[in-house]
C-alpha positions as CSV (number, residue, x, y, z in Angstrom):
1,M,-46.1,21.6,165.4
2,S,-48.2,24.0,163.3
3,S,-51.1,25.9,164.9
4,S,-54.6,24.8,164.2
5,N,-58.0,24.6,165.9
6,R,-58.7,21.1,164.5
7,G,-61.5,19.3,166.3
8,V,-62.2,22.0,168.9
9,K,-65.6,23.7,169.5
10,E,-65.4,27.4,169.3
11,V,-67.8,30.1,170.6
12,S,-67.2,33.4,168.8
13,D,-67.6,36.9,170.2
14,C,-68.5,35.5,173.7
15,R,-68.6,39.0,175.3
16,S,-69.3,40.2,178.8
17,N,-68.4,37.0,180.6
18,A,-71.5,35.3,179.1
19,I,-70.6,31.6,179.3
20,P,-73.1,29.4,177.5
21,E,-74.7,27.1,180.1
22,N,-73.7,23.8,178.4
23,I,-70.0,24.7,178.2
24,L,-69.4,24.1,181.9
25,T,-70.5,20.4,181.6
26,S,-68.8,19.8,178.2
27,S,-66.7,16.7,177.9
28,E,-64.4,18.3,175.3
29,P,-62.4,21.6,175.2
30,V,-64.2,24.7,174.1
31,V,-62.6,28.0,173.0
32,L,-64.5,31.1,174.2
33,R,-63.4,34.0,172.0
34,G,-63.6,37.4,173.6
35,L,-65.0,36.1,176.9
36,V,-63.0,38.5,179.1
37,S,-62.3,41.3,176.5
38,D,-64.2,43.7,178.7
39,W,-62.1,43.2,181.7
40,P,-60.2,46.4,182.7
41,L,-57.0,44.3,183.0
42,V,-57.3,43.1,179.4
43,K,-58.0,46.6,178.2
44,A,-55.0,47.9,180.0
45,G,-52.8,45.2,178.4
46,K,-54.0,46.1,175.0
47,D,-52.9,49.7,175.7
48,S,-49.4,48.4,176.6
49,P,-47.9,45.6,178.8
50,L,-46.6,48.3,181.2
51,S,-50.2,49.5,181.6
52,A,-51.3,46.0,182.5
53,I,-48.5,45.7,185.1
54,D,-49.3,49.0,186.7
55,Y,-53.0,48.0,186.8
56,V,-52.1,44.7,188.6
57,K,-49.7,46.4,191.0
58,Q,-52.4,48.5,192.6
59,F,-54.0,45.3,193.9
60,Y,-50.8,43.6,195.1
61,S,-50.8,42.7,198.8
62,G,-47.0,42.8,199.1
63,A,-46.7,39.2,200.2
64,P,-43.9,37.2,198.7
65,L,-44.8,34.5,196.2
66,T,-43.1,31.4,194.6
67,A,-41.4,31.9,191.3
68,Y,-39.4,29.6,189.0
69,L,-36.2,31.1,187.6
70,G,-34.2,29.2,185.0
71,S,-31.3,29.8,182.6
72,E,-31.7,31.0,179.1
73,E,-30.4,27.6,178.0
74,N,-33.8,26.1,179.0
75,K,-35.5,28.1,176.2
76,G,-38.4,28.7,178.6
77,R,-39.1,25.0,179.3
78,V,-39.9,24.3,183.0
79,F,-38.6,20.8,183.3
80,Y,-36.3,18.3,185.0
81,N,-32.5,18.4,184.8
82,D,-30.8,15.9,182.4
83,D,-30.9,12.8,184.6
84,L,-34.3,13.6,186.3
85,T,-32.6,13.9,189.7
86,G,-33.7,17.6,190.0
87,F,-35.1,20.4,188.0
88,N,-33.8,22.9,185.5
89,F,-34.9,25.9,187.6
90,N,-34.6,27.4,191.0
91,R,-37.7,27.8,193.1
92,V,-37.4,31.2,195.0
93,R,-39.6,33.4,197.2
94,V,-39.8,36.9,195.8
95,S,-42.2,39.8,195.5
96,L,-44.4,40.2,192.5
97,T,-42.8,43.7,192.0
98,E,-39.4,42.0,191.6
99,I,-40.9,39.6,189.0
100,F,-42.4,42.4,187.0
101,D,-39.0,44.2,187.1
102,K,-37.2,41.1,185.8
103,L,-39.7,40.7,183.1
104,L,-39.3,44.3,181.9
105,D,-35.5,44.0,182.1
106,H,-35.6,41.1,179.7
107,Q,-38.6,42.2,177.6
108,H,-36.5,42.7,174.5
109,S,-33.9,39.9,175.1
110,A,-33.4,37.5,172.2
111,A,-32.6,34.7,174.7
112,P,-34.2,35.6,178.0
113,P,-34.0,33.5,181.2
114,T,-37.1,31.6,182.3
115,I,-39.2,33.8,184.6
116,Y,-42.4,32.0,185.7
117,V,-44.9,32.3,188.5
118,G,-47.4,29.4,188.5
119,S,-50.8,29.1,190.2
120,T,-51.0,31.9,192.7
121,M,-54.3,32.6,194.4
122,V,-55.7,35.9,193.2
123,D,-57.7,36.6,196.4
124,N,-54.7,36.2,198.6
125,W,-52.1,38.1,196.5
126,L,-54.3,40.5,194.5
127,P,-57.3,41.2,196.8
128,G,-59.9,43.3,195.0
129,L,-58.8,42.4,191.5
130,R,-61.8,40.2,190.9
131,T,-64.1,43.1,191.8
132,E,-63.5,44.3,188.2
133,N,-62.2,41.2,186.5
134,D,-64.2,38.1,187.2
135,L,-66.3,35.4,185.6
136,G,-68.9,35.3,188.3
137,L,-68.7,31.5,188.9
138,D,-69.0,31.7,192.7
139,A,-71.7,29.1,192.7
140,L,-69.0,26.6,191.6
141,N,-66.7,27.7,194.5
142,P,-63.7,27.9,192.1
143,L,-60.1,28.3,193.0
144,V,-59.0,31.4,191.0
145,S,-55.3,31.7,190.2
146,V,-53.0,34.1,188.4
147,W,-50.0,33.0,186.2
148,V,-47.3,35.4,185.2
149,G,-44.1,35.0,183.2
150,N,-42.3,35.4,179.9
151,Q,-41.8,32.8,177.1
152,S,-42.4,29.8,179.3
153,I,-43.2,26.2,178.2
154,I,-45.2,24.0,180.6
155,P,-45.1,20.3,179.7
156,A,-48.3,18.4,179.0
157,H,-50.1,17.5,182.3
158,Y,-53.6,17.0,183.5
159,D,-55.7,18.6,186.2
160,F,-58.4,16.9,188.1
161,P,-60.7,20.0,188.3
162,D,-62.5,21.5,185.3
163,N,-60.7,24.6,184.2
164,I,-61.4,27.9,182.4
165,A,-58.1,29.6,181.4
166,C,-58.5,33.3,180.6
167,C,-55.7,34.9,178.5
168,V,-55.4,38.5,179.8
169,L,-51.9,39.6,178.6
170,G,-49.8,38.1,175.9
171,R,-50.7,35.1,173.7
172,R,-50.9,31.5,174.8
173,R,-50.8,28.2,172.8
174,F,-52.5,25.2,174.3
175,T,-51.9,21.7,172.9
176,L,-54.6,19.4,174.2
177,F,-55.0,15.6,174.3
178,P,-57.9,13.5,175.5
179,P,-57.4,11.5,178.7
180,D,-57.0,8.2,176.8
181,Q,-53.6,9.4,175.4
182,L,-51.8,8.6,178.7
183,D,-49.8,5.7,177.2
184,N,-48.7,7.8,174.2
185,L,-47.4,10.8,176.2
186,Y,-44.6,9.1,178.1
187,V,-45.4,10.5,181.5
188,G,-42.7,11.0,184.1
189,P,-42.6,10.2,187.8
190,L,-45.7,10.5,190.0
191,D,-43.9,11.4,193.2
192,F,-41.3,13.8,191.9
193,T,-42.7,16.5,189.7
194,P,-41.9,20.2,188.9
195,S,-45.3,21.5,190.3
196,G,-47.2,18.6,191.7
197,Q,-48.7,17.0,188.6
198,P,-47.0,14.3,186.6
199,I,-45.8,15.6,183.2
200,S,-45.0,14.3,179.7
201,L,-41.3,13.9,179.2
202,V,-41.6,14.6,175.5
203,D,-40.1,17.9,174.3
204,F,-42.9,19.2,172.1
205,K,-40.5,21.6,170.4
206,D,-38.2,18.9,169.3
207,P,-39.8,15.5,169.9
208,D,-37.4,12.5,169.8
209,F,-39.5,9.9,168.0
210,E,-36.9,7.2,168.5
211,Q,-37.1,7.5,172.3
212,F,-40.9,8.3,172.3
213,P,-42.3,6.6,169.1
214,K,-46.0,6.4,170.4
215,F,-46.0,10.2,170.6
216,K,-46.8,10.2,166.9
217,D,-50.1,8.6,167.8
218,A,-50.8,11.2,170.4
219,L,-50.2,13.9,167.8
220,D,-53.0,12.4,165.7
221,T,-55.4,13.4,168.5
222,A,-53.9,16.7,169.4
223,I,-55.9,19.9,169.4
224,I,-53.8,23.1,169.1
225,V,-55.4,26.4,170.2
226,D,-54.0,29.9,170.1
227,L,-55.5,32.4,172.5
228,E,-55.3,36.1,172.1
229,P,-55.8,38.5,175.1
230,G,-59.5,38.4,176.0
231,D,-60.0,34.8,174.9
232,A,-60.6,31.9,177.2
233,L,-60.4,28.1,177.0
234,F,-62.5,25.5,178.8
235,I,-60.4,22.4,179.6
236,P,-62.4,19.5,181.0
237,S,-61.2,17.4,183.9
238,M,-58.3,15.1,183.1
239,W,-57.5,16.5,179.6
240,W,-53.8,16.7,179.0
241,H,-52.6,20.2,178.1
242,H,-49.2,21.6,177.1
243,V,-49.1,25.4,177.6
244,E,-46.7,27.8,175.8
245,S,-46.6,31.5,176.5
246,L,-45.6,33.2,173.3
247,D,-44.7,36.7,174.4
248,S,-42.2,38.4,176.7
249,L,-44.9,39.4,179.1
250,N,-47.8,37.1,179.9
251,I,-50.6,37.0,182.4
252,L,-53.3,34.3,182.7
253,I,-56.1,33.9,185.2
254,N,-57.8,30.6,185.5
255,Y,-60.8,29.1,187.4
256,W,-60.6,25.5,188.7
257,W,-63.7,23.8,190.1
258,R,-64.5,20.2,191.1
259,S,-67.7,18.3,190.1
260,T,-67.6,16.7,193.5
261,P,-67.2,18.2,197.0
262,E,-63.7,19.0,198.3
263,Y,-64.2,16.6,201.2
264,M,-64.1,13.7,198.7
265,G,-60.3,14.3,198.4
266,P,-58.0,14.2,195.3
267,P,-58.2,10.9,193.3
268,L,-54.4,11.1,192.8
269,D,-54.0,10.3,196.5
270,V,-56.0,7.1,195.9
271,L,-53.7,6.2,193.0
272,Q,-50.6,6.7,195.0
273,H,-52.0,4.7,197.9
274,A,-52.9,1.9,195.5
275,L,-49.3,1.9,194.3
276,L,-48.3,1.4,197.9
277,G,-50.7,-1.3,198.8
278,L,-51.5,-3.1,195.5
279,K,-48.8,-2.9,192.9
280,G,-46.4,-5.3,194.7
281,L,-49.0,-8.1,195.0
282,P,-48.7,-11.2,192.9
283,P,-50.6,-11.0,189.6
284,E,-53.4,-13.3,190.7
285,Q,-54.0,-11.2,193.8
286,R,-53.9,-7.9,191.8
287,K,-56.6,-9.4,189.6
288,I,-58.8,-10.1,192.6
289,W,-58.4,-6.5,193.8
290,Q,-59.1,-5.2,190.4
291,N,-62.5,-7.0,190.5
292,L,-63.1,-5.6,194.0
293,F,-62.5,-2.1,192.8
294,D,-64.9,-2.7,189.9
295,Y,-67.5,-4.1,192.2
296,Y,-67.3,-1.3,194.9
297,V,-66.1,1.7,192.9
298,F,-66.0,1.7,189.2
299,D,-69.0,-0.4,188.1
300,P,-71.3,-1.2,191.1
301,G,-74.6,-2.6,190.0
302,V,-77.9,-1.2,191.3
303,E,-78.5,-4.5,193.1
304,S,-74.9,-4.9,194.5
305,F,-75.7,-3.8,198.1
306,E,-79.5,-4.5,198.3
307,H,-78.8,-7.5,200.5
308,I,-77.5,-5.2,203.2
309,P,-80.1,-3.3,205.3
310,E,-80.1,0.3,204.3
311,N,-79.3,1.5,207.8
312,A,-76.2,-0.7,207.9
313,R,-74.6,0.1,204.5
314,G,-72.4,2.8,205.8
315,I,-70.2,4.4,203.1
316,L,-71.7,2.0,200.6
317,S,-74.7,4.3,200.6
318,G,-72.6,7.2,199.5
319,V,-70.1,9.6,201.1
320,D,-71.1,12.8,202.8
321,E,-68.9,15.3,204.7
322,M,-69.3,13.6,208.0
323,S,-68.6,10.0,206.7
324,A,-65.7,11.4,204.6
325,R,-64.1,12.9,207.8
326,K,-64.5,9.6,209.7
327,L,-63.1,7.6,206.8
328,R,-60.1,9.9,206.4
329,A,-59.4,9.8,210.2
330,M,-59.5,6.0,210.0
331,L,-57.1,5.9,207.1
332,L,-54.7,8.3,208.7
333,N,-54.7,6.2,211.8
334,K,-53.9,3.1,209.8
335,L,-51.2,4.8,207.8
336,N,-49.5,6.0,210.9
337,Q,-49.3,2.6,212.5
């Protein structure tokens, strides 16, 4: 696939962490050029990759972290094994210092092994880094993570939270698809995934259109964005994104935040529970439950619950932290029976 920025909104020269207010509620991806160019970490990386590594090391807590290590035969792709009974990498606990040493050892390798550290909380492993390198989104209570590796390829997946991905060292290529492309992306298992989220089984580098013919339709909607160090990308909730790190040393810092409180829980849990309780029902019963979900969840009318006294509506009036806690306890009790 060739690189293009087809169909993506772009904000140029977005300096000094100044995020336009409407960006954080956008329903489509937005490229923010130069958003974090003034970060000391980005400036260190523009001096040299080693300078960036030395800068990061001064904040490292020393605690081990999880890394994915794979053979050079994988060509950087973090994926399943051939028959989807396992994965093509080993998940290991190592120090960040060891990861940096491995990356430097293979910096000039023509066919390096896969070295990849996924979502790792900045405040836990790199305390103090955000004092000098931060977007100032504390009002959104974001989860801030760092990603480190070499030429890795992360298959297309979605995330429930909104996301700003900040490219701080090395170049990244994002290929994005709107949420309605689910059927065209040939998504793998829900309950057995490399990193928690279901992923597309299509090899974007060499797509097999005989096995995955509808992927051609997905490509018609694809947005391909290349980020340089200092650039950032806003990815709305549930947008599919395939991420390719293009250089031998790469660091990305991202911000995830929800539009609803954390006590509401992850919607994926609801989907998995629905598979447990609803998928095996006869078709006519599934249709009845589909109507119930529409009535109570997806399309409740203003008048739907007016016949119930307001003081007796319970969770039909809305969910707050206390009612969410009670509902979760009730569900756990029933699931454990």
